[in-house]
C-alpha positions as CSV (number, residue, x, y, z in Angstrom):
1,M,-23.8,-13.5,52.3
2,D,-21.2,-11.1,51.4
3,K,-22.2,-8.4,48.9
4,K,-20.1,-8.3,45.5
5,K,-17.4,-5.7,45.8
6,I,-17.9,-2.7,43.9
7,L,-14.6,-1.4,42.0
8,I,-13.9,2.0,41.9
9,H,-11.5,2.2,39.0
10,P,-8.4,4.5,39.6
11,Y,-8.3,5.1,36.0
12,I,-11.9,6.2,35.4
13,P,-13.0,9.8,36.7
14,N,-16.3,9.7,38.6
15,S,-16.7,5.9,39.0
16,V,-17.7,6.3,42.6
17,P,-21.1,4.8,42.5
18,E,-22.9,7.9,44.5
19,I,-21.2,10.4,42.0
20,K,-22.4,8.3,39.1
21,A,-25.9,8.1,40.6
22,E,-25.9,12.1,41.0
23,M,-24.7,12.5,37.4
24,L,-27.5,10.3,35.9
25,N,-30.2,12.2,38.2
26,V,-28.9,15.7,36.6
27,I,-29.4,14.4,33.1
28,G,-32.6,12.8,34.1
29,V,-31.9,9.1,33.3
30,K,-32.0,6.0,35.9
31,T,-29.3,3.9,34.4
32,I,-26.4,4.1,32.2
33,E,-28.1,1.6,29.8
34,E,-30.7,4.2,28.7
35,L,-27.9,6.2,27.1
36,Y,-27.0,3.3,25.0
37,E,-30.5,2.6,23.8
38,D,-30.0,3.7,20.4
39,I,-27.0,1.1,19.9
40,P,-28.5,-2.4,18.8
41,E,-28.5,-5.3,21.3
42,E,-26.4,-7.5,19.0
43,L,-23.7,-5.1,18.9
44,R,-23.4,-4.4,22.7
45,L,-20.7,-6.3,24.6
46,K,-22.6,-8.4,27.3
47,D,-19.5,-9.7,29.3
48,E,-17.1,-7.9,31.2
49,M,-14.0,-6.5,29.4
50,N,-10.9,-8.7,29.6
51,L,-8.8,-6.2,31.2
52,P,-5.6,-6.4,33.4
53,K,-6.0,-5.5,36.9
54,P,-5.3,-1.7,37.6
55,F,-2.5,-0.3,39.6
56,P,-3.8,1.6,42.4
57,S,-0.2,3.2,42.9
58,E,0.8,6.1,40.7
59,Y,4.2,4.7,40.8
60,D,3.6,1.0,39.8
61,L,1.4,2.4,36.9
62,S,4.3,4.6,35.7
63,R,6.7,1.9,36.2
64,H,4.6,-0.6,34.2
65,V,4.0,1.9,31.4
66,E,7.9,2.7,31.2
67,Q,8.9,-0.9,31.1
68,I,6.3,-1.3,28.0
69,L,7.8,1.8,26.3
70,S,11.4,0.6,26.8
71,K,10.8,-2.1,24.2
72,N,10.6,0.6,21.6
73,Q,13.5,0.8,19.2
74,T,13.7,4.4,18.0
75,C,15.5,6.3,15.4
76,Q,17.5,8.3,18.1
77,E,19.2,5.0,19.2
78,N,19.3,3.5,16.0
79,L,20.7,4.8,12.5
80,S,17.3,4.8,10.3
81,F,17.0,4.5,6.4
82,L,13.3,3.7,6.7
83,G,11.1,5.3,3.7
84,G,7.4,5.2,3.1
85,D,5.6,8.4,4.0
86,C,7.0,9.3,7.4
87,W,10.8,10.6,7.0
88,Q,13.6,11.4,9.5
89,H,14.4,15.0,8.8
90,Y,16.2,17.4,11.3
91,V,13.8,19.4,13.3
92,P,15.3,22.9,14.5
93,A,14.9,23.4,18.3
94,I,12.8,26.6,17.5
95,C,10.2,24.5,16.0
96,D,9.6,22.7,19.3
97,E,10.2,25.8,21.3
98,I,7.4,27.7,19.5
99,N,4.8,24.9,19.3
100,Q,5.0,24.2,22.8
101,R,3.9,27.8,23.8
102,S,0.6,27.5,25.7
103,E,-1.2,29.7,23.4
104,F,-0.3,27.5,20.5
105,L,-0.1,24.2,22.1
106,T,-4.0,24.2,22.5
107,A,-4.4,25.6,19.1
108,Y,-7.6,23.4,18.3
109,A,-8.4,24.4,14.9
110,G,-7.0,27.8,15.7
111,E,-9.4,28.5,18.6
112,P,-10.1,30.4,20.9
113,Y,-11.8,33.2,19.0
114,E,-10.2,36.2,21.1
115,D,-6.7,34.9,20.4
116,H,-6.0,36.2,16.8
117,G,-2.3,35.6,17.2
118,R,-3.0,32.1,16.1
119,F,-5.1,33.1,13.3
120,Q,-2.3,35.2,11.9
121,T,0.4,32.5,12.6
122,L,-1.9,30.1,10.4
123,F,-2.3,32.8,7.8
124,E,1.6,33.2,7.5
125,Y,1.9,29.4,7.2
126,A,-0.7,29.2,4.4
127,S,1.0,32.2,2.7
128,M,4.7,30.7,2.8
129,M,3.1,27.3,1.7
130,G,1.5,29.1,-1.2
131,E,4.7,30.7,-2.2
132,L,6.5,27.2,-2.1
133,L,3.8,25.6,-4.0
134,E,3.3,28.6,-6.3
135,M,-0.6,28.3,-5.5
136,D,-2.7,31.0,-4.0
137,V,-4.9,29.1,-1.5
138,V,-3.8,26.8,1.3
139,N,-5.8,25.2,3.9
140,V,-5.6,24.8,7.7
141,P,-3.7,21.4,7.8
142,T,-6.1,18.3,8.2
143,Y,-5.2,14.9,9.6
144,D,-2.6,13.6,7.1
145,W,-1.9,13.1,3.4
146,G,-4.4,10.3,3.0
147,Q,-7.2,12.6,4.0
148,A,-5.9,15.5,2.0
149,A,-5.9,13.4,-1.0
150,S,-9.3,12.0,-0.3
151,T,-10.7,15.6,0.1
152,S,-8.9,16.6,-3.0
153,I,-10.4,14.1,-4.9
154,R,-13.9,14.6,-3.5
155,M,-13.5,18.4,-4.5
156,A,-12.6,17.4,-7.9
157,A,-15.9,15.4,-8.1
158,R,-18.1,18.2,-7.0
159,I,-16.4,20.8,-9.2
160,T,-16.7,18.5,-12.2
161,G,-19.8,16.9,-11.3
162,R,-18.3,13.4,-12.2
163,T,-17.8,10.3,-10.3
164,E,-14.7,8.7,-11.3
165,I,-10.9,9.2,-10.4
166,L,-8.0,7.7,-11.9
167,I,-5.1,7.1,-9.5
168,S,-1.4,5.9,-10.4
169,K,-0.6,2.6,-8.9
170,T,2.4,3.7,-7.5
171,I,0.4,5.3,-4.5
172,S,1.1,4.1,-1.0
173,P,-1.4,1.3,-0.4
174,D,-2.1,2.7,2.9
175,R,-3.1,6.0,1.5
176,L,-5.1,4.4,-1.3
177,S,-7.0,2.2,1.4
178,I,-8.0,5.5,3.1
179,I,-9.0,7.2,-0.3
180,Q,-11.1,4.1,-1.1
181,N,-12.8,4.4,2.2
182,Y,-13.3,8.0,2.3
183,C,-14.8,8.4,-1.2
184,K,-17.3,5.6,-0.8
185,P,-20.0,5.3,-2.3
186,T,-20.0,8.4,-4.3
187,V,-16.7,8.4,-6.1
188,T,-15.2,5.4,-7.9
189,I,-11.5,4.7,-7.9
190,K,-9.6,3.2,-10.9
191,L,-6.0,2.6,-10.9
192,V,-3.8,3.3,-13.8
193,E,-0.5,1.0,-14.5
194,Y,3.0,2.2,-14.1
195,N,6.2,1.3,-16.1
196,T,8.0,-1.2,-14.1
197,T,11.1,0.0,-15.8
198,T,10.9,3.6,-14.9
199,G,8.4,3.7,-12.3
200,N,6.5,6.4,-14.0
201,L,2.9,6.3,-14.9
202,D,1.9,4.6,-18.2
203,I,0.5,7.2,-20.5
204,D,-1.1,4.7,-22.9
205,D,-3.0,2.9,-19.9
206,L,-4.1,6.3,-18.8
207,K,-5.4,7.4,-22.2
208,T,-7.2,4.1,-22.4
209,K,-8.8,4.3,-19.2
210,I,-9.8,8.1,-18.9
211,S,-13.3,9.0,-20.2
212,S,-16.1,11.6,-19.8
213,K,-16.8,10.1,-16.5
214,T,-13.4,11.0,-15.0
215,A,-13.3,13.8,-12.5
216,G,-9.6,14.0,-12.2
217,V,-6.3,12.0,-12.4
218,Y,-4.3,11.9,-9.2
219,F,-0.6,11.0,-9.2
220,E,2.5,11.7,-6.8
221,N,5.6,13.4,-7.4
222,P,8.2,12.2,-6.0
223,S,5.9,8.8,-6.0
224,Y,5.8,6.4,-3.0
225,L,8.4,4.5,-4.8
226,G,10.8,7.6,-4.8
227,C,10.7,8.2,-8.6
228,I,10.4,11.9,-9.9
229,E,7.7,11.7,-12.4
230,N,9.0,13.5,-15.5
231,Q,5.7,13.4,-17.4
232,G,3.5,15.7,-15.2
233,Q,2.7,18.0,-18.1
234,I,1.5,15.2,-20.3
235,I,-0.7,13.6,-17.5
236,S,-2.1,17.0,-16.9
237,D,-2.8,17.6,-20.6
238,V,-4.6,14.3,-20.9
239,A,-6.7,15.1,-18.0
240,H,-7.6,18.7,-19.4
241,S,-8.4,17.3,-22.8
242,H,-11.2,15.2,-21.3
243,G,-12.6,17.9,-19.0
244,A,-10.9,16.4,-15.8
245,L,-8.7,17.9,-13.2
246,S,-5.1,17.2,-12.6
247,L,-4.4,16.5,-9.0
248,V,-0.8,16.0,-7.7
249,G,0.4,14.8,-4.4
250,T,3.9,16.0,-3.3
251,D,6.3,16.2,-0.3
252,P,6.7,19.9,0.0
253,I,10.4,19.7,1.1
254,S,11.2,18.6,-2.5
255,L,10.1,21.8,-4.0
256,G,13.3,23.5,-2.9
257,I,14.9,22.0,-6.0
258,L,11.8,20.6,-8.1
259,V,9.3,22.5,-10.1
260,P,5.9,22.8,-8.2
261,P,3.2,20.9,-9.5
262,S,1.4,24.0,-10.5
263,N,3.8,24.5,-13.3
264,Y,3.0,21.4,-15.0
265,G,-0.9,21.9,-15.0
266,A,-1.8,20.8,-11.5
267,D,-5.1,22.2,-10.5
268,I,-5.3,20.7,-6.9
269,V,-2.1,19.9,-4.8
270,C,-1.9,18.0,-1.8
271,G,0.5,16.2,0.4
272,D,1.9,16.1,3.8
273,I,3.9,18.6,6.0
274,Q,5.6,16.2,8.3
275,S,9.0,16.9,6.5
276,L,8.6,20.4,7.6
277,G,9.6,20.5,11.1
278,M,7.7,17.5,12.8
279,H,9.4,14.6,14.5
280,M,8.5,11.1,13.6
281,Q,5.9,9.7,16.0
282,F,3.6,6.7,16.8
283,G,0.6,7.8,15.0
284,G,1.3,11.6,15.0
285,G,3.4,14.3,13.6
286,L,1.3,14.0,10.2
287,A,-0.7,16.8,8.9
288,G,-2.2,17.0,5.4
289,F,-2.4,20.3,3.1
290,I,-4.4,21.1,0.2
291,A,-3.7,24.0,-2.3
292,T,-5.3,25.5,-5.3
293,R,-5.7,28.6,-7.3
294,D,-7.7,31.5,-6.1
295,E,-10.7,30.9,-7.9
296,E,-14.4,30.7,-6.7
297,R,-15.0,26.9,-8.0
298,Y,-12.1,25.7,-6.1
299,V,-12.4,27.9,-2.9
300,M,-16.1,27.2,-2.5
301,E,-15.3,23.2,-2.5
302,Y,-12.6,23.4,0.5
303,P,-14.1,21.6,3.8
304,S,-11.1,23.0,5.6
305,R,-10.7,26.2,7.3
306,L,-9.0,29.0,5.2
307,F,-7.6,32.0,6.9
308,G,-7.4,35.4,5.3
309,I,-6.3,38.9,6.1
310,T,-8.5,42.1,6.0
311,T,-8.7,45.7,7.4
312,T,-10.2,46.5,10.5
313,A,-12.3,49.4,11.9
314,V,-8.9,50.8,13.4
315,E,-7.0,52.5,10.4
316,G,-3.7,51.0,9.7
317,E,-4.4,47.7,11.5
318,H,-5.3,44.3,10.0
319,G,-7.2,41.3,11.1
320,F,-7.0,37.6,10.3
321,G,-9.9,35.0,10.0
322,D,-11.9,32.5,8.4
323,V,-12.8,32.9,4.5
324,T,-16.3,31.8,3.5
325,Y,-16.8,30.1,6.9
326,D,-20.4,28.8,6.1
327,R,-19.0,26.2,3.7
328,T,-17.4,24.1,6.3
329,S,-18.9,21.5,9.0
330,F,-17.6,23.9,11.6
331,H,-20.4,26.3,10.8
332,D,-22.9,23.6,9.6
333,R,-22.6,20.0,10.3
334,I,-25.3,19.0,7.8
335,E,-24.7,21.3,4.9
336,G,-21.0,21.6,5.1
337,K,-19.1,20.3,2.0
338,E,-17.6,17.5,4.4
339,F,-17.2,16.6,7.9
340,I,-13.7,17.7,8.8
341,G,-13.6,17.7,12.8
342,T,-10.3,18.5,14.4
343,A,-7.7,20.1,12.3
344,T,-3.9,19.8,12.9
345,A,-3.5,23.5,13.3
346,L,-0.6,23.0,15.7
347,W,1.6,21.2,12.9
348,G,0.5,24.2,10.5
349,I,2.0,26.8,13.0
350,T,5.2,24.4,13.4
351,A,5.6,24.1,9.4
352,G,5.3,28.0,9.4
353,V,8.0,28.4,11.8
354,Y,10.2,25.9,9.8
355,L,9.6,27.6,6.4
356,A,10.2,31.0,7.9
357,L,13.6,29.8,9.5
358,A,14.8,28.1,6.1
359,G,13.5,30.7,3.7
360,P,13.7,30.4,-0.1
361,Q,17.5,29.8,-0.2
362,G,17.6,27.3,2.8
363,M,15.0,25.1,1.2
364,Q,17.0,25.2,-2.1
365,E,20.3,24.5,-0.2
366,L,18.5,21.7,1.8
367,G,16.8,20.2,-1.4
368,K,20.4,19.9,-3.1
369,L,21.7,18.4,0.2
370,V,19.1,15.5,0.2
371,L,19.6,14.9,-3.6
372,Q,23.3,14.7,-3.3
373,K,23.2,12.2,-0.3
374,S,20.5,10.0,-1.7
375,Q,22.5,9.8,-5.2
376,Y,25.5,8.8,-3.3
377,A,23.7,6.1,-1.2
378,M,22.1,4.7,-4.4
379,K,25.7,4.5,-6.1
380,K,27.3,2.8,-3.0
381,L,24.5,0.3,-2.6
382,S,24.5,-0.8,-6.3
383,E,28.1,-1.6,-5.8
384,V,27.1,-4.5,-3.0
385,Q,27.0,-7.9,-4.8
386,G,23.4,-9.0,-5.3
387,I,21.7,-5.4,-4.7
388,K,20.1,-3.6,-7.6
389,I,18.5,-0.2,-7.5
390,Q,15.1,-0.6,-9.1
391,F,14.0,2.2,-11.6
392,S,17.6,3.3,-12.1
393,Q,16.8,5.1,-15.3
394,S,14.6,7.4,-13.4
395,S,15.6,10.5,-11.2
396,H,15.0,10.1,-7.3
397,F,14.8,12.8,-4.5
398,K,15.2,11.1,-1.4
399,E,13.6,7.8,-1.5
400,F,14.5,4.8,-3.7
401,V,13.7,1.2,-4.1
402,V,16.4,-1.5,-3.4
403,N,15.9,-4.8,-5.0
404,L,17.4,-8.0,-3.1
405,D,16.6,-10.6,-5.5
406,G,20.2,-11.3,-6.4
407,T,20.9,-11.8,-2.7
408,G,19.2,-15.0,-1.8
409,K,17.6,-13.3,1.2
410,T,14.3,-11.7,2.0
411,V,14.1,-8.0,3.1
412,K,12.7,-9.4,6.3
413,E,15.8,-11.3,6.8
414,V,18.2,-8.6,5.8
415,N,16.4,-6.0,8.1
416,K,16.4,-8.4,11.1
417,A,20.1,-8.6,10.4
418,L,20.8,-4.9,10.2
419,L,18.7,-4.2,13.3
420,K,21.3,-6.4,15.3
421,K,24.0,-3.5,13.9
422,R,21.4,-0.8,15.2
423,I,20.3,0.0,11.7
424,F,16.8,0.3,10.4
425,G,16.7,-0.9,6.9
426,G,14.3,0.2,4.0
427,K,10.5,-0.5,4.3
428,D,9.7,-3.7,3.1
429,I,7.2,-3.7,-0.1
430,S,7.6,-7.1,-1.2
431,I,4.0,-7.8,-0.6
432,E,2.6,-4.3,-1.4
433,F,4.4,-4.4,-4.7
434,S,5.0,-8.1,-5.4
435,E,5.5,-7.5,-9.2
436,L,8.7,-5.8,-8.3
437,G,10.1,-8.8,-6.3
438,N,11.9,-8.7,-3.1
439,C,12.2,-4.9,-2.5
440,A,12.6,-2.3,0.2
441,V,12.0,1.5,0.1
442,Y,15.2,3.2,1.4
443,C,15.1,7.0,2.4
444,V,18.2,9.3,2.7
445,T,17.8,12.9,4.0
446,E,20.0,15.8,5.3
447,I,20.6,13.9,8.6
448,H,22.7,11.2,7.2
449,K,26.3,11.9,6.9
450,K,28.6,10.0,4.4
451,E,29.9,7.9,7.4
452,D,26.4,6.9,8.0
453,I,25.7,5.7,4.5
454,D,29.2,3.9,4.4
455,R,28.0,2.2,7.6
456,L,25.0,1.1,6.1
457,V,26.8,-0.3,2.8
458,Q,29.4,-2.0,4.9
459,A,26.5,-3.7,7.3
460,L,24.5,-4.9,4.2
461,D,27.8,-6.3,2.8
462,E,28.3,-8.2,5.8
463,C,24.9,-9.5,6.3
464,L,24.7,-10.7,2.7
465,N,28.2,-12.3,2.6
466,E,28.0,-13.9,6.3
467,G,27.8,-17.3,4.9
468,E,30.6,-17.0,2.5
469,K,33.0,-15.6,5.1
470,R,32.1,-18.6,7.6
471,R,33.2,-21.0,4.6
């Protein structure tokens, strides 16, 4: 009788039976099952995993993976106008050159300890971000805007001793989901309506819902729908009059021309630095920031690492390192403010390079360029029969909502037709914001030329009037 063949899996290191047995012997257990004894039986998979057969040959595996990847449609081979929290901006070559240096590429939360070059780089990043935001303290980046917003909210709850947060309904549904999950069960989330004509927060609804339980009011500027919120000071005043904090989410690349949230009463500012030198990637290239004033009640509630500068024992030399490290989960997993884990330090370094390269004047010129191009796109798109720019009464920075109700076609149908012309249309929000109708968020940045926008307008006109031309 043949013995069952034991598979030594080519993808799994140490799968040779003799090596596995020796490893188990070293750690003092007889079977792998003993390592899983804390996991309830009902949660364990009893059957073999339904996996495809492995490729023993490295070449065959490489070829197989490349065939799968070749199905991807990227923004390099297509013209993209996709909006929605991940944007196609130009990434200067120096950003990739610097962040791929060996001492930075392995910058796990800024480690190792003996390499203070990384500490200084992250300090410089935080300093430039602070200047852009007109805030004193900026953290080492965390996973993404979703976590940055969630942490900002939990900070507000700890600072005020309250358990309720009001959030504008114009927030990204994905980010709202992250916040709701992250803040359970200690913080209650309530949504504030928005004006469907202007896209701005409904002040009357805010005044109705805010109370002595409210720890903070969170809104974004520009919003997920692309509108520039012109009521920032009013919202902050309402929050402060009830003892709550004003929390603002923002895209930092807009601050070359827009007034920083700190100027209209924001106590905590957060957002994502993806626009500052990071490529669009599948599940990566995002990094959240949090910024506050240099006040103890704010600083001591950061769960993230903060880098500062100080003098050393050597006269004339300075060192860079952690500020109040004992408040973090890196210092104490149990007593830390929150469990943060891995920080996206490499993207902080990258954003620092981008900001240093652009400088104040460069950021201002970039902001003007994005604003001008997006305004041109909105004007030209509004001239296409059946297309309407939603929230046309409001100002926009780089994103705006295109309404297709008058075209007789869905966003999905239009985007499918555009893809045949090698164009990515706007992000479909018809389900996320069903009250707006058949809509998509379009994005125009500095990478788009006039010819690109005109090509989009012509393609849309052809897609929408294809039936009439046939007749």
